[in-house]
N, C-alpha and C positions, 0 to 999 in steps of 0.2 A: 201662655211663653215667657220661660224667665230672660233679662238683657245678666252679663258679665255685667260686673264695674267694670271697665275697659271698656265696651259697648255702650255701657248706659250711659256715660263720662264719653263718649264719641253724640248718639244719642242726644244727647245734651245739650251739646256744641247746634250740633246741627240744627235742632232746632230752634237754639237761643237767636241762628245767627236769618233762618228764618226768622224766627218775630225782629232780627236787628230793621230789613230789608221790607220788610213788611212799613213798621213804623213812620222810615224813609217814604216809604213812596207811595203810601195814602196821608195825607194831609189831612184829614180827621185824628188822625190819631198819632202825627204828628206833630199839628198845631195842641194839645190838650196832654201831652208830656206824658203816654202813656208809659210805665214803664216794656221794659223791652219782650224784657224775662216774662212778664204775664200777658200779655201778645201772641208768643210764640207760645206760650206753658198753655192756653187755655185752647187754641187751636190743636195745638198736636190732644187736648182733653176731648173739647168735642169727637175728631177724627174718631181717638180709638174707641171713647164709649159708645160711638157710634156701632164705630163695628163689634164691642159685641158683646150689645143690647140687636144686631140685626144676623151675627153668627160663631156669635159662641167664646169667640180669639180671644184672648184675654191678652194682652202686651205687660210684663210687669218688667219695673227698673226695678234698678241693686242703687238700692240710697247708702248705704256704705258708706257712701263722705260727705254724707250733705251736715253732719253736727263741727266733722272738720275742718267743711268749708266754708259756714258763720266764725266759727274759730278766732277762724283767720279775717272774717270780714274784720269784726270788729276788732280784730288787734292793728289792723290793719287802719281803719279808725281813730284810733292813739298810734298810729306813728307818725299818721298828718295832721297831729291836732298841734300845731304851735302856740301853747300858753299866751305868749304876745299879744295875741287876736282874741285871746279867750276868758278878757280880764272884766268883761260882764258878765260871765256863764253863771256865774251861785246866783245872780238876783235873778237873772231868767230862771235858770230854772223855781228859784222856789212862783215866777209869777207865774211860768205852766201846772207845780200843780197845784197854786190856788185857784189857777184856768182848769184843771180836772177832777176835781173834789164832785165839784156842783153836776161838771156833764156826768158824771155817774147817774148820777139822783136820774137825771133826766132821760139818761141812757132806760134809765130801770123804768119812769115812766114810765115813757111810751109800751116799755117794753106789758109791763102790767093791762097797759089804756088797752092797748092788743087788743091784748087774748083777753082780758073784758071782752070785751066786743064781739071777736070769737067764739065765744062761747065756753074757752080752753079755762079751761084749770090753770091763776095766776100766776102755780111760779111757771111754767109752758112762755108766761111776758116775761121771768129773770133770767130763762136760756136761751131765749131770745135780746137779756140784756147783755151790759156789760160780766154777767160767767161767761159769755162762749166771744162774748165779741170785743172785750177791755178783755178778759182773762186767757181767752186762748185757748185747744184742747185740751190743751194741760189740764188747768181750774177746771174747764168744763165735763172734763173725765169724774175728777175728781167728786164735784156737786154732782152731777148724774147716778152715781153710787149710790151717795146717800139720799135723794129722794125716789131712788128705786127700792132700796130698802124700809127708810119708812113714811114714805105719804103713796107705795104701792102704784110706782110710774113707770111702770115697766121700757117702752118703749123712749121713757125718755134720754138715756145712751145716746141711742140710734142718734134723738135731733138735736142733742150736743153736737156729735161731731159735725153734723151735715152744718150747725149752721156757725157753725168755729172759720166751718166750710168755705161758704157759702162769703158772711165775715170778713174773710183771706180776698177772697176774690174783686168782691165790690171793694175793702178800703185800700184793693190797684186801680184798681179801673176811678175814680170816683171823688180823687183824690187833685189829681192835673188839671184836671178840668177848669176846679175850684181855685187851683193855685193859683191858675192860667188866666185867670178872674181876674183876681182881686193886682198879681203885675202891672194888665195892660192896662186895668180901670185909672189903678193912682201910679202906671209911669212908673214903676218904683226896677232900682239897676243892686247890685251888689256891690256895696263897700269894697270890702276885704279884696273884689278885682279892680277896680279904684285906687284903692291907696297901691297896691303889688303894684302898678306901672304906674304912678305917682316916687314909687320905687327904685323905678325902674327895675322889677321883677321883674319881670315877663313873663309868659308861658314861653313866649318859643325862643329864649333864653340858651335853646340846647335841645337836642333832642335828648330823648329817656337813652340812657344805653343799657348796653348788657349789667353793667355793675355796678345800676343803680335799680333794677332789678333787683339784683341776687343779694344783693346789701339789704333792699329791702327788705327779701321776702325770708334771710335769714332772720331781720328782725323780729318779724313775723313769726313763724318757725315759733321764737324764744319767748316769746309773749305769751301763746297758746301749751309750749312747756310748762310754762314754769303756773301758764295761769287753770288748768285742769290740777297742780298737782297742790296751792294755794286755794284751788275750789276745795275739792277731795282732802287739805289737811281742817279746813277747818269747817267741816259741811255738819258740824254736833251743833255749831252752837245756834240760844238760840236767836241770830240773824244771821240768814243763812246765804252766801255771797253768790251770785251767777257764778259760771262761771268762763263766762263772756265780757260780763263787767271785770273781772279780776283783766282776763287778754286786751281789754282796751286800756287799763288801767296801764300795766305796765308798757300798755304800744306807747301811751303817753310821759311815759319816766325811761323808755327810753328814746323816745327823738328829741327827746330837752337837754337831757344828760347828757347825750350821745357826747354829744360836741364838750364837754370839761375835761371828756376823755379821749380827743381831739376824731370821734366817729363822729361822721358829717351822713346825714339821710336827704336822699329824693325826694322830699315829698309827691310828687307826681308819681315816681312809679309807685309808688306806698297807694296812691287815688288809685291807680292803673291793676294793682297784684289785685288790693279788698276788696275794688268794682267787679272784677270777673270771679273772681267767688262769690262776690251776693249774688251774678245775674248767675251762675251755676247752682245757688243752691235752690234759689226762688223758683229757678225755671222746672227741677227736676223733683222738686211737692204740687209746679202745677202739674205740673206733663202725671203726676200718679196719679188722681184725683180718675175718676167713673160722673162725668157731668150727667147722664141722667138719673144714676140711685140720688148723689146730689140731690136733685132737683126733687123725685121721687119722695121722697123723703122727707124735704123739707114743709110736705105739704102749704097750707095755711101759712105754717109761721112762713116764706116769703112776703107776705101780707103787711107784715113789722115788719123785717127785715127792709122792707121799701118804706114802711114811715125812717128809721131807724137815718137811711141817709138823708132823704130829707130833713133833720130833725138838726144829724151832727152836718152839714155842710149850713144853716145856720152859723148855725153854736162858734165855725168857727169860720165864720163870716164874721159875725158880729158881734160876737166873745172875745174868739183867739188871735184871729186879726188885728182889732184893734187893742184887744189887753198887753200882747207882745211889742210893739210897739209903731202900726202902722209900717212898718219897715217892709226892706226885698227879705231880712232874715223872719218877720213876722208869715208870707207868707210863704216861705220855704216851712218853718216849723207848725203851719195850719197844714199843709201836703202831707206829712208827718203822725200832726193830728190826725189826720182822718186815717190816718194809716193806722196806725198806731189802737185808736178805740174799735176802728171794724177789725181788722186782724191782725197782727201783732209789731212786734215792735223794726226784722229782718222787713213785714212794709213799708213800716216805716221810713224807713232809711233805703231802700229800692225809689221813694217816690222822691224823699229828696235828692238823690242820684239822679233820676229821670229832671228834674227838674234844673239843679245843682249843674247838669253836662250840658243847658240850649244857653243859662243865663250870668251865668258863674255861683264860687262857693255860698257855703255860708259857713264856717266858722263853729258860730255860736253854737247853733243851730241840730247839728250834727254832735254838739259836745252834749248838753243839755238832752239829747231823746233820750240815748240809751239808755243817762245816770235817770231817769222818767221810768223806764222800765227796766232796771233790772231789778228793783222793787219796792220801787216808794210806791205804784200803782197800782201793786200784787195788796203791800199791807190795808188799804184809801179801800180797795175792791171786798176785798177779808171780815173790815172791823166797818165800812157800810153795809155790804148783804149778809152781814148779825143782824142789824138792824133789823133792816128789814125786813127776815125772814121771821121775827120774833112779835111782827104787827098779827093781828085776831085769826087779820081773813088770811093769811097765806100757806093757814094750818089746814082752813077746810075744804 
């Protein structure tokens, strides 16, 4: 049974509300900041997968709106970015990329070592490494076609998509507990929230108005339309800037140039609207999963993914947190780092959203993570994978 677009949207909203309710009522979920879309979406996916396995009845969600929701979210991130608070973003981005580069090597080393331990071809180690975890479904599919043709590994496509999916789930689950540990252990507080209070710019300064939401939505839609046009216009260049980054950068421009044209936007309305878009995007992604098929297809690679979880948690706590400054922003960035390296940029942003909703804003983190995810990480990942695949033992 396939739901139409409006019914699918309603179903996503209901599942998201259920996830929110569970996170509020179940202390463990609330304590460790599990994103609401992950909780609700996983519950729906588990129930739907069980019903499909037992009776053969499958419920398909129309996901036509998903790409637009993601672009609206990133436009909203830009609309909420006050450049006065982001002066240190350039330095932080460089540090974040320096931290990320060696972790891609670590992730692939863990994958290859795990594949040897399980007596698998080492390429399956890369499939359970940065190809699918840092790279996501798109990179996984691209490399899987190559491995099927060159190395005659015919099951590699299904495994690549499965590992990318499991990584997406894990990235949304483990980031919250790691960030919670860092915040509680080091007694961290949001400096941006404290500065806002010191300046008298309190969150309670007034309710979010209809006009504020309409203005924010208008700015976001303008950024999305222009961003899509720019992405298409410059798609043939040697370096392709993805549409979501164009949308975010245009959102930043609209937010910070608007006052010069006597246009002022309510940052809270931008945050609220973009948060709704991200939540719907993620919950619809999770609802489409067949967890039974995912687990059966992953097989022994689940053991390698378990190792990846351990290593990324340790790396986030002992490397990422320390080098990013050992402050609240660093803890939020660690939650994004885990979601980013295990799932996708959207997962990273959802992790940060869950943390900042509870503890306060982290504007620097919200800027550097999408920038890193735009194309820097893909360039680093492609470069390192090319070197690794050239090693003699990879072709055997």
